[in-house]
Each structure stands twice: as C-alpha cells, then as structure tokens.
C-alpha positions as YAML, in Angstrom:
chain: A
units: angstrom
residues:
- id: 1
  name: MET
  ca: [7.01, 21.02, -16.98]
- id: 2
  name: GLY
  ca: [9.39, 18.06, -16.55]
- id: 3
  name: ASN
  ca: [12.31, 20.38, -15.69]
- id: 4
  name: ASP
  ca: [10.23, 22.40, -13.37]
- id: 5
  name: ARG
  ca: [9.18, 19.25, -11.50]
- id: 6
  name: LEU
  ca: [12.73, 17.96, -11.38]
- id: 7
  name: ASN
  ca: [14.11, 21.23, -10.05]
- id: 8
  name: SER
  ca: [11.37, 21.34, -7.39]
- id: 9
  name: LEU
  ca: [12.06, 17.78, -6.20]
- id: 10
  name: LEU
  ca: [15.86, 18.38, -6.13]
- id: 11
  name: GLU
  ca: [15.26, 21.50, -4.05]
- id: 12
  name: GLU
  ca: [13.02, 19.50, -1.68]
- id: 13
  name: TYR
  ca: [15.68, 16.74, -1.45]
- id: 14
  name: ALA
  ca: [18.35, 19.36, -0.49]
- id: 15
  name: ASP
  ca: [16.02, 20.83, 2.13]
- id: 16
  name: LEU
  ca: [15.30, 17.42, 3.63]
- id: 17
  name: GLU
  ca: [18.98, 16.65, 3.68]
- id: 18
  name: LYS
  ca: [19.53, 19.82, 5.79]
- id: 19
  name: GLN
  ca: [16.69, 18.83, 8.13]
- id: 20
  name: MET
  ca: [18.19, 15.37, 8.67]
- id: 21
  name: GLU
  ca: [21.56, 16.89, 9.55]
- id: 22
  name: ASP
  ca: [19.97, 19.16, 12.20]
- id: 23
  name: PRO
  ca: [20.37, 17.46, 15.57]
- id: 24
  name: SER
  ca: [17.16, 19.13, 16.98]
- id: 25
  name: ILE
  ca: [15.01, 17.00, 14.60]
- id: 26
  name: HIS
  ca: [15.58, 13.93, 16.73]
- id: 27
  name: ALA
  ca: [13.41, 15.36, 19.55]
- id: 28
  name: ASP
  ca: [10.40, 14.49, 17.36]
- id: 29
  name: GLN
  ca: [10.52, 10.83, 16.28]
- id: 30
  name: ALA
  ca: [7.31, 11.13, 14.16]
- id: 31
  name: LEU
  ca: [8.94, 13.97, 12.26]
- id: 32
  name: VAL
  ca: [12.17, 12.02, 11.80]
- id: 33
  name: ARG
  ca: [10.26, 9.11, 10.35]
- id: 34
  name: ARG
  ca: [8.26, 11.33, 8.03]
- id: 35
  name: VAL
  ca: [11.29, 13.31, 6.79]
- id: 36
  name: GLY
  ca: [13.33, 10.07, 6.46]
- id: 37
  name: ARG
  ca: [10.69, 8.46, 4.36]
- id: 38
  name: ARG
  ca: [10.31, 11.38, 1.92]
- id: 39
  name: PHE
  ca: [14.12, 11.68, 1.69]
- id: 40
  name: ALA
  ca: [14.36, 7.91, 0.82]
- id: 41
  name: GLU
  ca: [11.66, 8.47, -1.77]
- id: 42
  name: LEU
  ca: [13.50, 11.28, -3.51]
- id: 43
  name: ALA
  ca: [16.97, 9.71, -3.22]
- id: 44
  name: PRO
  ca: [16.58, 7.67, -6.42]
- id: 45
  name: ILE
  ca: [15.58, 10.72, -8.38]
- id: 46
  name: TYR
  ca: [18.65, 12.62, -7.09]
- id: 47
  name: THR
  ca: [21.03, 9.70, -7.96]
- id: 48
  name: ALA
  ca: [19.42, 9.25, -11.47]
- id: 49
  name: ASN
  ca: [19.74, 12.95, -12.17]
- id: 50
  name: ALA
  ca: [23.46, 12.92, -11.00]
- id: 51
  name: GLU
  ca: [24.11, 9.94, -13.31]
- id: 52
  name: LEU
  ca: [22.53, 11.82, -16.24]
- id: 53
  name: GLU
  ca: [24.41, 15.03, -15.54]
- id: 54
  name: ALA
  ca: [27.70, 13.03, -15.29]
- id: 55
  name: ALA
  ca: [26.96, 11.31, -18.66]
- id: 56
  name: ARG
  ca: [26.18, 14.73, -20.24]
- id: 57
  name: GLY
  ca: [29.56, 16.00, -18.85]
- id: 58
  name: ASP
  ca: [31.31, 13.03, -20.37]
- id: 59
  name: LEU
  ca: [29.66, 13.65, -23.69]
- id: 60
  name: ALA
  ca: [30.71, 17.33, -23.79]
- id: 61
  name: ALA
  ca: [34.31, 16.25, -22.91]
- id: 62
  name: ALA
  ca: [34.30, 13.58, -25.61]
- id: 63
  name: LYS
  ca: [33.09, 16.07, -28.24]
- id: 64
  name: GLU
  ca: [35.99, 18.47, -27.26]
- id: 65
  name: LEU
  ca: [38.50, 15.64, -27.67]
- id: 66
  name: ALA
  ca: [36.90, 14.60, -30.98]
- id: 67
  name: ALA
  ca: [37.10, 18.11, -32.32]
- id: 68
  name: GLU
  ca: [40.88, 18.03, -31.71]
- id: 69
  name: ASP
  ca: [41.30, 14.35, -32.78]
- id: 70
  name: PRO
  ca: [38.76, 12.49, -35.01]
- id: 71
  name: ALA
  ca: [39.93, 9.21, -33.44]
- id: 72
  name: PHE
  ca: [37.74, 10.12, -30.52]
- id: 73
  name: ALA
  ca: [34.60, 10.09, -32.65]
- id: 74
  name: GLY
  ca: [33.78, 6.53, -31.54]
- id: 75
  name: GLU
  ca: [33.83, 7.59, -27.93]
- id: 76
  name: VAL
  ca: [31.35, 10.34, -28.61]
- id: 77
  name: GLU
  ca: [28.95, 7.81, -30.07]
- id: 78
  name: ALA
  ca: [29.42, 5.36, -27.15]
- id: 79
  name: VAL
  ca: [28.76, 8.08, -24.51]
- id: 80
  name: ALA
  ca: [25.85, 9.49, -26.44]
- id: 81
  name: ALA
  ca: [24.25, 6.06, -26.52]
- id: 82
  name: THR
  ca: [24.05, 6.01, -22.67]
- id: 83
  name: LEU
  ca: [21.99, 9.19, -22.52]
- id: 84
  name: ALA
  ca: [18.66, 7.90, -23.84]
- id: 85
  name: PRO
  ca: [18.30, 5.13, -21.26]
- id: 86
  name: LEU
  ca: [19.27, 7.50, -18.43]
- id: 87
  name: GLU
  ca: [16.77, 10.10, -19.69]
- id: 88
  name: GLU
  ca: [14.02, 7.53, -19.89]
- id: 89
  name: LYS
  ca: [14.78, 6.24, -16.38]
- id: 90
  name: LEU
  ca: [14.63, 9.72, -14.91]
- id: 91
  name: GLY
  ca: [11.55, 10.61, -16.88]
- id: 92
  name: GLU
  ca: [9.68, 7.60, -15.46]
- id: 93
  name: MET
  ca: [10.67, 8.64, -11.96]
- id: 94
  name: LEU
  ca: [9.30, 12.10, -12.48]
- id: 95
  name: ILE
  ca: [5.76, 10.76, -13.23]
- id: 96
  name: PRO
  ca: [3.76, 11.64, -10.05]
- id: 97
  name: ARG
  ca: [3.63, 8.61, -7.81]
- id: 98
  name: ASP
  ca: [1.19, 7.63, -5.10]
- id: 99
  name: PRO
  ca: [1.84, 9.96, -2.21]
- id: 100
  name: HIS
  ca: [1.25, 7.13, 0.26]
- id: 101
  name: ASP
  ca: [3.75, 4.65, -1.25]
- id: 102
  name: ALA
  ca: [6.18, 4.98, 1.69]
- id: 103
  name: LYS
  ca: [3.52, 4.47, 4.39]
- id: 104
  name: ASP
  ca: [2.68, 1.53, 6.65]
- id: 105
  name: VAL
  ca: [-0.78, 0.09, 6.37]
- id: 106
  name: ILE
  ca: [-3.75, -1.22, 8.31]
- id: 107
  name: VAL
  ca: [-5.21, -4.32, 6.77]
- id: 108
  name: GLU
  ca: [-8.87, -5.27, 7.73]
- id: 109
  name: ILE
  ca: [-10.09, -8.68, 6.69]
- id: 110
  name: LYS
  ca: [-13.78, -9.51, 7.10]
- id: 111
  name: ALA
  ca: [-15.50, -12.86, 6.54]
- id: 112
  name: GLY
  ca: [-18.36, -12.53, 3.97]
- id: 113
  name: GLU
  ca: [-21.27, -14.87, 3.10]
- id: 114
  name: GLY
  ca: [-20.44, -18.50, 3.60]
- id: 115
  name: GLY
  ca: [-20.50, -18.80, 7.40]
- id: 116
  name: GLN
  ca: [-17.64, -20.76, 8.88]
- id: 117
  name: GLU
  ca: [-16.06, -21.46, 5.44]
- id: 118
  name: SER
  ca: [-15.79, -17.76, 4.81]
- id: 119
  name: ALA
  ca: [-14.26, -17.26, 8.24]
- id: 120
  name: LEU
  ca: [-11.72, -19.94, 7.57]
- id: 121
  name: PHE
  ca: [-10.83, -18.45, 4.21]
- id: 122
  name: ALA
  ca: [-10.42, -15.01, 5.92]
- id: 123
  name: GLY
  ca: [-7.95, -16.71, 8.26]
- id: 124
  name: ASP
  ca: [-6.13, -18.08, 5.20]
- id: 125
  name: LEU
  ca: [-5.80, -14.66, 3.80]
- id: 126
  name: LEU
  ca: [-4.46, -13.35, 7.10]
- id: 127
  name: ARG
  ca: [-1.79, -16.11, 7.13]
- id: 128
  name: MET
  ca: [-0.93, -15.33, 3.46]
- id: 129
  name: TYR
  ca: [-0.34, -11.62, 4.24]
- id: 130
  name: THR
  ca: [1.52, -12.40, 7.45]
- id: 131
  name: ARG
  ca: [3.90, -14.82, 5.63]
- id: 132
  name: TYR
  ca: [4.37, -12.26, 2.82]
- id: 133
  name: ALA
  ca: [5.23, -9.59, 5.46]
- id: 134
  name: GLU
  ca: [7.76, -11.92, 7.11]
- id: 135
  name: ARG
  ca: [9.43, -12.50, 3.76]
- id: 136
  name: HIS
  ca: [9.99, -8.75, 3.48]
- id: 137
  name: GLY
  ca: [11.07, -8.24, 7.09]
- id: 138
  name: TRP
  ca: [7.92, -6.29, 7.96]
- id: 139
  name: VAL
  ca: [6.22, -6.36, 11.43]
- id: 140
  name: VAL
  ca: [2.60, -7.50, 11.78]
- id: 141
  name: GLU
  ca: [0.62, -6.15, 14.78]
- id: 142
  name: VAL
  ca: [-2.81, -7.28, 15.57]
- id: 143
  name: ILE
  ca: [-4.97, -4.34, 16.47]
- id: 144
  name: ASP
  ca: [-8.35, -5.94, 16.89]
- id: 145
  name: SER
  ca: [-9.83, -9.45, 16.09]
- id: 146
  name: GLN
  ca: [-12.91, -11.52, 16.27]
- id: 147
  name: GLU
  ca: [-12.20, -15.24, 15.85]
- id: 148
  name: SER
  ca: [-14.60, -17.90, 14.69]
- id: 149
  name: ASP
  ca: [-15.17, -21.36, 16.24]
- id: 150
  name: LEU
  ca: [-13.06, -23.42, 13.81]
- id: 151
  name: GLY
  ca: [-9.99, -21.26, 13.92]
- id: 152
  name: GLY
  ca: [-10.98, -18.78, 11.28]
- id: 153
  name: VAL
  ca: [-11.58, -15.02, 11.78]
- id: 154
  name: LYS
  ca: [-14.82, -13.12, 11.43]
- id: 155
  name: ASP
  ca: [-13.22, -9.71, 11.40]
- id: 156
  name: ILE
  ca: [-9.50, -8.68, 12.10]
- id: 157
  name: SER
  ca: [-7.52, -5.53, 11.87]
- id: 158
  name: VAL
  ca: [-3.71, -5.65, 11.60]
- id: 159
  name: ALA
  ca: [-1.04, -3.00, 11.15]
- id: 160
  name: VAL
  ca: [1.85, -3.99, 8.75]
- id: 161
  name: LYS
  ca: [4.93, -1.89, 9.28]
- id: 162
  name: THR
  ca: [8.43, -1.59, 7.88]
- id: 163
  name: LYS
  ca: [11.48, -1.63, 10.16]
- id: 164
  name: GLY
  ca: [13.06, 1.75, 9.80]
- id: 165
  name: VAL
  ca: [12.84, 3.79, 6.59]
- id: 166
  name: PRO
  ca: [11.74, 1.84, 3.44]
- id: 167
  name: GLU
  ca: [14.28, 1.78, 0.70]
- id: 168
  name: GLY
  ca: [13.47, 4.15, -2.17]
- id: 169
  name: GLY
  ca: [10.22, 5.21, -0.42]
- id: 170
  name: HIS
  ca: [8.64, 1.76, -1.29]
- id: 171
  name: GLY
  ca: [6.84, 1.07, 1.90]
- id: 172
  name: VAL
  ca: [4.15, -1.50, 2.65]
- id: 173
  name: TRP
  ca: [1.40, 0.54, 0.94]
- id: 174
  name: SER
  ca: [3.34, 0.46, -2.35]
- id: 175
  name: ARG
  ca: [2.87, -3.35, -2.39]
- id: 176
  name: LEU
  ca: [-0.33, -4.18, -0.53]
- id: 177
  name: LYS
  ca: [-2.47, -1.35, -1.78]
- id: 178
  name: TRP
  ca: [-3.65, -3.69, -4.58]
- id: 179
  name: GLU
  ca: [-5.24, -6.11, -2.05]
- id: 180
  name: GLY
  ca: [-8.34, -4.06, -1.21]
- id: 181
  name: GLY
  ca: [-11.51, -5.74, -2.57]
- id: 182
  name: VAL
  ca: [-13.57, -8.90, -2.55]
- id: 183
  name: HIS
  ca: [-11.54, -12.18, -2.49]
- id: 184
  name: ARG
  ca: [-13.43, -15.29, -3.72]
- id: 185
  name: VAL
  ca: [-12.53, -18.86, -2.86]
- id: 186
  name: GLN
  ca: [-13.55, -22.05, -4.57]
- id: 187
  name: ARG
  ca: [-12.93, -25.30, -2.67]
- id: 188
  name: VAL
  ca: [-14.42, -28.17, -0.69]
- id: 189
  name: PRO
  ca: [-15.05, -26.84, 2.82]
- id: 190
  name: VAL
  ca: [-13.78, -28.96, 5.81]
- id: 191
  name: THR
  ca: [-17.43, -29.04, 6.94]
- id: 192
  name: GLU
  ca: [-18.58, -30.56, 3.62]
- id: 193
  name: SER
  ca: [-19.15, -34.33, 3.86]
- id: 194
  name: GLN
  ca: [-20.22, -34.84, 0.22]
- id: 195
  name: GLY
  ca: [-17.04, -33.49, -1.37]
- id: 196
  name: ARG
  ca: [-18.88, -30.63, -3.14]
- id: 197
  name: ILE
  ca: [-17.01, -27.49, -4.15]
- id: 198
  name: HIS
  ca: [-18.40, -24.31, -2.51]
- id: 199
  name: THR
  ca: [-17.81, -20.61, -3.31]
- id: 200
  name: SER
  ca: [-17.46, -18.12, -0.56]
- id: 201
  name: ALA
  ca: [-15.71, -14.76, -0.14]
- id: 202
  name: ALA
  ca: [-13.99, -12.45, 2.26]
- id: 203
  name: GLY
  ca: [-13.46, -8.71, 2.05]
- id: 204
  name: VAL
  ca: [-10.08, -7.04, 2.46]
- id: 205
  name: LEU
  ca: [-9.60, -3.32, 3.10]
- id: 206
  name: VAL
  ca: [-6.12, -1.79, 2.99]
- id: 207
  name: LEU
  ca: [-5.60, 1.64, 4.38]
- id: 208
  name: PRO
  ca: [-2.42, 3.72, 4.54]
- id: 209
  name: GLU
  ca: [-1.80, 4.32, 8.28]
- id: 210
  name: ALA
  ca: [-2.51, 8.01, 8.99]
- id: 211
  name: GLU
  ca: [-0.37, 10.10, 11.29]
- id: 212
  name: ASP
  ca: [-1.90, 12.53, 13.80]
- id: 213
  name: VAL
  ca: [-0.84, 15.56, 11.75]
- id: 214
  name: GLU
  ca: [-2.62, 14.25, 8.61]
- id: 215
  name: VAL
  ca: [-6.10, 13.93, 10.07]
- id: 216
  name: GLN
  ca: [-7.62, 16.43, 12.47]
- id: 217
  name: ILE
  ca: [-10.54, 15.00, 14.43]
- id: 218
  name: GLU
  ca: [-12.67, 17.26, 16.57]
- id: 219
  name: PRO
  ca: [-13.75, 15.57, 19.87]
- id: 220
  name: GLY
  ca: [-17.25, 17.00, 19.44]
- id: 221
  name: ASP
  ca: [-17.53, 14.95, 16.12]
- id: 222
  name: LEU
  ca: [-17.26, 11.65, 17.97]
- id: 223
  name: ARG
  ca: [-19.75, 9.53, 19.78]
- id: 224
  name: ILE
  ca: [-18.04, 6.99, 22.01]
- id: 225
  name: ASP
  ca: [-19.98, 3.85, 23.33]
- id: 226
  name: VAL
  ca: [-18.62, 1.03, 25.53]
- id: 227
  name: PHE
  ca: [-19.73, -2.54, 25.74]
- id: 228
  name: ARG
  ca: [-18.51, -6.00, 26.76]
- id: 229
  name: SER
  ca: [-16.14, -7.91, 24.54]
- id: 230
  name: SER
  ca: [-17.43, -11.16, 22.96]
- id: 231
  name: GLY
  ca: [-15.53, -14.18, 21.74]
- id: 232
  name: PRO
  ca: [-16.36, -17.02, 19.31]
- id: 233
  name: GLY
  ca: [-19.99, -18.07, 19.41]
- id: 234
  name: GLY
  ca: [-20.93, -14.65, 20.93]
- id: 235
  name: GLN
  ca: [-20.09, -15.55, 24.52]
- id: 236
  name: SER
  ca: [-18.86, -12.74, 26.74]
- id: 237
  name: VAL
  ca: [-15.11, -12.85, 27.37]
- id: 238
  name: ASN
  ca: [-14.88, -9.85, 29.56]
- id: 239
  name: THR
  ca: [-16.73, -8.95, 32.72]
- id: 240
  name: THR
  ca: [-16.27, -5.15, 32.29]
- id: 241
  name: ASP
  ca: [-17.37, -2.76, 29.59]
- id: 242
  name: SER
  ca: [-13.89, -2.43, 28.05]
- id: 243
  name: ALA
  ca: [-14.79, -2.74, 24.38]
- id: 244
  name: VAL
  ca: [-15.20, 0.66, 22.61]
- id: 245
  name: ARG
  ca: [-17.29, 1.75, 19.63]
- id: 246
  name: ILE
  ca: [-16.45, 5.17, 18.05]
- id: 247
  name: THR
  ca: [-18.79, 6.82, 15.57]
- id: 248
  name: HIS
  ca: [-17.47, 9.75, 13.56]
- id: 249
  name: LEU
  ca: [-20.68, 11.73, 13.17]
- id: 250
  name: PRO
  ca: [-19.84, 13.84, 10.12]
- id: 251
  name: THR
  ca: [-19.01, 10.75, 7.95]
- id: 252
  name: GLY
  ca: [-20.98, 8.07, 9.78]
- id: 253
  name: THR
  ca: [-17.77, 6.01, 10.02]
- id: 254
  name: VAL
  ca: [-17.96, 3.46, 12.85]
- id: 255
  name: VAL
  ca: [-15.01, 1.65, 14.35]
- id: 256
  name: SER
  ca: [-15.02, -0.78, 17.26]
- id: 257
  name: CYS
  ca: [-12.14, -2.49, 19.15]
- id: 258
  name: GLN
  ca: [-12.37, -5.09, 21.93]
- id: 259
  name: ASN
  ca: [-9.00, -6.87, 21.98]
- id: 260
  name: GLU
  ca: [-7.36, -5.06, 24.81]
- id: 261
  name: LYS
  ca: [-8.33, -5.42, 28.43]
- id: 262
  name: SER
  ca: [-8.54, -1.70, 29.11]
- id: 263
  name: GLN
  ca: [-11.12, 0.79, 27.69]
- id: 264
  name: LEU
  ca: [-8.28, 3.32, 27.11]
- id: 265
  name: GLN
  ca: [-6.23, 0.96, 24.98]
- id: 266
  name: ASN
  ca: [-9.30, -0.06, 22.94]
- id: 267
  name: LYS
  ca: [-10.05, 3.60, 22.37]
- id: 268
  name: GLU
  ca: [-6.49, 4.32, 21.18]
- id: 269
  name: SER
  ca: [-6.75, 1.31, 18.80]
- id: 270
  name: ALA
  ca: [-10.13, 2.40, 17.42]
- id: 271
  name: MET
  ca: [-8.86, 5.97, 16.94]
- id: 272
  name: ARG
  ca: [-5.81, 4.58, 15.01]
- id: 273
  name: ILE
  ca: [-8.16, 2.82, 12.58]
- id: 274
  name: LEU
  ca: [-10.52, 5.74, 12.42]
- id: 275
  name: ARG
  ca: [-7.81, 8.21, 11.41]
- id: 276
  name: SER
  ca: [-6.69, 5.79, 8.53]
- id: 277
  name: ARG
  ca: [-10.26, 5.43, 7.33]
- id: 278
  name: LEU
  ca: [-10.82, 9.16, 7.36]
- id: 279
  name: LEU
  ca: [-7.59, 9.67, 5.39]
- id: 280
  name: ALA
  ca: [-8.84, 7.08, 2.83]
- id: 281
  name: ILE
  ca: [-12.15, 8.93, 2.53]
- id: 282
  name: ALA
  ca: [-10.38, 12.26, 1.91]
- id: 283
  name: GLN
  ca: [-8.16, 10.55, -0.68]
- id: 284
  name: GLU
  ca: [-11.17, 9.08, -2.43]
- id: 285
  name: GLU
  ca: [-12.93, 12.51, -2.59]
- id: 286
  name: ALA
  ca: [-9.81, 13.89, -4.18]
- id: 287
  name: ASN
  ca: [-9.61, 11.11, -6.69]
- id: 288
  name: ALA
  ca: [-13.27, 11.72, -7.63]
- id: 289
  name: ALA
  ca: [-12.18, 15.25, -8.71]
- id: 290
  name: ALA
  ca: [-9.12, 13.99, -10.59]
- id: 291
  name: SER
  ca: [-8.70, 13.58, -14.30]
- id: 292
  name: ASP
  ca: [-10.32, 10.79, -16.28]
- id: 293
  name: SER
  ca: [-7.02, 9.04, -16.66]
- id: 294
  name: ARG
  ca: [-6.35, 9.11, -12.92]
- id: 295
  name: LYS
  ca: [-9.79, 7.78, -12.21]
- id: 296
  name: ALA
  ca: [-9.05, 4.77, -14.50]
- id: 297
  name: GLN
  ca: [-6.07, 3.99, -12.36]
- id: 298
  name: VAL
  ca: [-8.04, 4.31, -9.14]
- id: 299
  name: ARG
  ca: [-10.56, 1.77, -10.42]
- id: 300
  name: THR
  ca: [-7.75, -0.95, -10.49]
- id: 301
  name: VAL
  ca: [-7.85, -0.91, -6.68]
- id: 302
  name: ASP
  ca: [-11.64, -0.47, -6.31]
- id: 303
  name: ARG
  ca: [-12.58, -2.23, -3.00]
- id: 304
  name: SER
  ca: [-16.21, -2.72, -4.06]
- id: 305
  name: GLU
  ca: [-15.32, -5.15, -6.92]
- id: 306
  name: ARG
  ca: [-14.45, -8.86, -6.83]
- id: 307
  name: ILE
  ca: [-10.73, -8.70, -7.53]
- id: 308
  name: ARG
  ca: [-9.41, -12.21, -7.23]
- id: 309
  name: THR
  ca: [-10.35, -15.86, -7.23]
- id: 310
  name: TYR
  ca: [-8.52, -18.70, -5.36]
- id: 311
  name: ASN
  ca: [-9.53, -22.02, -6.97]
- id: 312
  name: TYR
  ca: [-8.17, -24.85, -4.83]
- id: 313
  name: PRO
  ca: [-9.04, -27.89, -7.08]
- id: 314
  name: GLN
  ca: [-6.95, -26.29, -9.98]
- id: 315
  name: ASN
  ca: [-4.39, -24.75, -7.60]
- id: 316
  name: ARG
  ca: [-5.19, -21.58, -9.60]
- id: 317
  name: ILE
  ca: [-5.16, -17.89, -8.65]
- id: 318
  name: THR
  ca: [-6.81, -15.38, -10.99]
- id: 319
  name: ASP
  ca: [-6.68, -11.62, -10.67]
- id: 320
  name: HIS
  ca: [-9.65, -10.28, -12.57]
- id: 321
  name: ARG
  ca: [-8.49, -6.67, -12.88]
- id: 322
  name: ILE
  ca: [-5.53, -7.47, -15.21]
- id: 323
  name: GLY
  ca: [-6.35, -10.97, -16.39]
- id: 324
  name: TYR
  ca: [-3.54, -12.50, -14.49]
- id: 325
  name: THR
  ca: [-3.67, -16.30, -13.98]
- id: 326
  name: ALA
  ca: [-1.15, -18.65, -12.35]
- id: 327
  name: TYR
  ca: [-1.32, -22.31, -11.12]
- id: 328
  name: ASN
  ca: [0.69, -21.83, -7.99]
- id: 329
  name: LEU
  ca: [-2.08, -21.10, -5.46]
- id: 330
  name: ASP
  ca: [-0.27, -23.14, -2.75]
- id: 331
  name: LEU
  ca: [2.81, -20.98, -3.00]
- id: 332
  name: VAL
  ca: [0.80, -17.77, -3.07]
- id: 333
  name: LEU
  ca: [-1.09, -18.72, 0.03]
- id: 334
  name: GLY
  ca: [2.36, -19.50, 1.53]
- id: 335
  name: GLY
  ca: [3.32, -15.80, 1.18]
- id: 336
  name: GLU
  ca: [4.81, -15.82, -2.42]
- id: 337
  name: LEU
  ca: [2.74, -12.91, -3.65]
- id: 338
  name: ASP
  ca: [5.40, -10.97, -5.49]
- id: 339
  name: ALA
  ca: [4.54, -12.22, -9.03]
- id: 340
  name: VAL
  ca: [0.90, -11.09, -8.90]
- id: 341
  name: LEU
  ca: [1.78, -7.80, -7.15]
- id: 342
  name: ASP
  ca: [4.53, -7.09, -9.68]
- id: 343
  name: ALA
  ca: [1.99, -7.62, -12.49]
- id: 344
  name: LEU
  ca: [-0.48, -5.24, -10.81]
- id: 345
  name: GLY
  ca: [2.38, -2.69, -10.26]
- id: 346
  name: GLU
  ca: [3.36, -2.93, -13.93]
- id: 347
  name: ALA
  ca: [-0.26, -2.39, -15.03]
- id: 348
  name: ASP
  ca: [-0.50, 0.72, -12.88]
- id: 349
  name: ARG
  ca: [2.84, 1.99, -14.18]
- id: 350
  name: GLN
  ca: [1.64, 1.65, -17.83]
- id: 351
  name: ALA
  ca: [-1.58, 3.48, -16.92]
- id: 352
  name: ARG
  ca: [0.44, 6.24, -15.33]
- id: 353
  name: LEU
  ca: [2.62, 6.47, -18.46]
- id: 354
  name: ALA
  ca: [-0.40, 6.54, -20.75]
- id: 355
  name: GLY
  ca: [-2.04, 9.15, -18.58]
- id: 356
  name: ASP
  ca: [1.13, 11.30, -18.64]
- id: 357
  name: THR
  ca: [1.23, 11.09, -22.40]
- id: 358
  name: GLU
  ca: [-2.38, 12.09, -22.74]
- id: 359
  name: ILE
  ca: [-1.93, 15.11, -20.47]
- id: 360
  name: SER
  ca: [1.12, 16.29, -22.32]
- id: 361
  name: ARG
  ca: [-0.89, 16.32, -25.68]
- id: 362
  name: ARG
  ca: [-3.39, 18.71, -24.33]
- id: 363
  name: PRO
  ca: [-3.19, 22.31, -25.61]
...
C-alpha cells in the first residue's frame, strides 16, 4: 500500500509540475494558488524519495566494488546505514496528512461568560494570534468585529493568510488548527477593586478558508436580512441598513457582518465566513464516518471542550488536551506560541503513527 501511495503522489507531483509550466494557468490566479500549494506540499516527498533512490544506487555501486575488492566492504556498511533513516523519513511523510494544512484560516473569537472581563480576554487572545502571525510573516485581515466598551472584543472574525505559497504545504491551518475551543483565564480583572481572582472564558473557532470551488451554495438556500450596525454599548453607528445577516437554511448556520459601510461588502464578508463554516461542517461529517483511530485524533481539536487555561498569578499556561504546562504566559501572550503548538503537533503525529500501525495490522 505504501508503494502504491508513493507512486500515486509522485505522479500527481509530475502532473502539477506540468501544470505550473503551462503559461495559460496564470489566467486563473485561484487555480495558480491551489496548484502551487499542493505542489509545495508534495515537494518534500519528491525530494525525500530522490534522496532514498540515490542512496540505494550508491549502495548497489558499493556492493559491486566490494565484490571486486573486499577493501570496499566498509563503504557498503556506511552507505547501508543511511538507508533506514531515509526510509523512516519518507514513511512518515506518506502517512495521510490533514488535507487543509496548506490553507489560510478564518479565526473567530467570541467573549463568553464574564462580561467585560471576558471581552478583554478575547482582545488579549486576538493580540496573541496577531503577534504570532507577525512573527511568521502572515497577514491578518479583520473581516468583522464588535468591540466592547473597555477596549476588548465581544465578537471578531479575522482572516490569517500566508504571503505566497507556504513552504512544504505548511500553511496557517497546519499551526492554528489546534486553537479551536474554550480558552479559560484566571486573573484579577481591571474592574475588580478587592484584588480577587476571577475566572472567565472566551471561545475560539478556527476554520480553513474555503474557496468558491470547494463549497457550492444555492441562492435559494439562503435567507438574507439587513439591519443597522451597532457599536459598543449597543448604540447605532450607522444610519443605513448596511449590516447583513445570512441564514443557510439547510444547516441553520447564521452569519452576520456589519464592519463595512456598504451592504454589498458586508454580504461578501458574510459569504466568505459562511463558505468556511459549511466546509468545516462537511469535514466534521466525514470525520464522524472515519475510523476510531481518526476520531481520536479529531477529538484533540474538539471546539466544544475547554482546551487551555491562562493563569496570570502563576504566569502559567496549561493545555489540557496533552497535559502541557509552562510558566511563560507573558511570552505566549506576546506571540511566542510555537512551543505549545509544536507539542500539540507532535501529539497528533504520534496519534497518526499509532493509527497507521493499527490499520496495517488488520487482516
């Protein structure tokens, strides 16, 4: 099965290479980006396979020399020792990866219970992700936001995008997909006069951004309502009905946008979020029909569970899914998220390896 998968991926790589060399492809920039991402995703597999084939060629040559002159026996052993690591590296690459890893994302952050303190924490999470994105050279674009009175956010949607094609197919989703869920904060709120520690929470939803070709939406399945935008405290900030609420009737999914001044712009922003939510719903339905081992991996990014606690008095961050704890909360909130995301990625890699082993043992 491994060889079949490798051959299939190498054939796909060669086909993508031909597409990228065809000048006509540049007439469709969305296609260029899609092909480029997949090509970048398969490039490491092509390179790893080429290295392994070269090593196997070197081993065959060394064996020929050793057959003629025993003095070359040591070279045979040295070359043979390089094969196992290369085979292991390629084998890990052939484990099916998340098909959305190369994608950009839409991040939605919503204040939960806790009033103003929860909204302030939601704002802190937004700054954390924005600074993390800046460290990676990504672009953050606000799609829609509802701010609170003290500078926090009640509800915000942002797009986080790579510049150009992500290296190795490791796009924004490959890193931020772990962030979906309930984030809990423990600290003394700025509104607390007695110095008591409060607990509040904010919800984060991370969606791979869907392209038009991935989600087909029938106009008859939509109900579109317009209303006036409102700002902090509920006051109207717009004298016209430019805010848009779209309901996808088959799924009951509701999206609203009010940031832009025109009804058309708000509708386009809402449709952008709706496409990504519908793609996520389709993915979750597919996961529900997957194997038990795959379901176990999906649970690591379950959005319904409390996933992480930010404890300010102890400067501690704890990720409850993998038992990760570190005492560098100030740095994490400043955008240094890589350590916890690396730990989550490694846990998922181990789960995928275990799942692959279990599958291969079946009759």
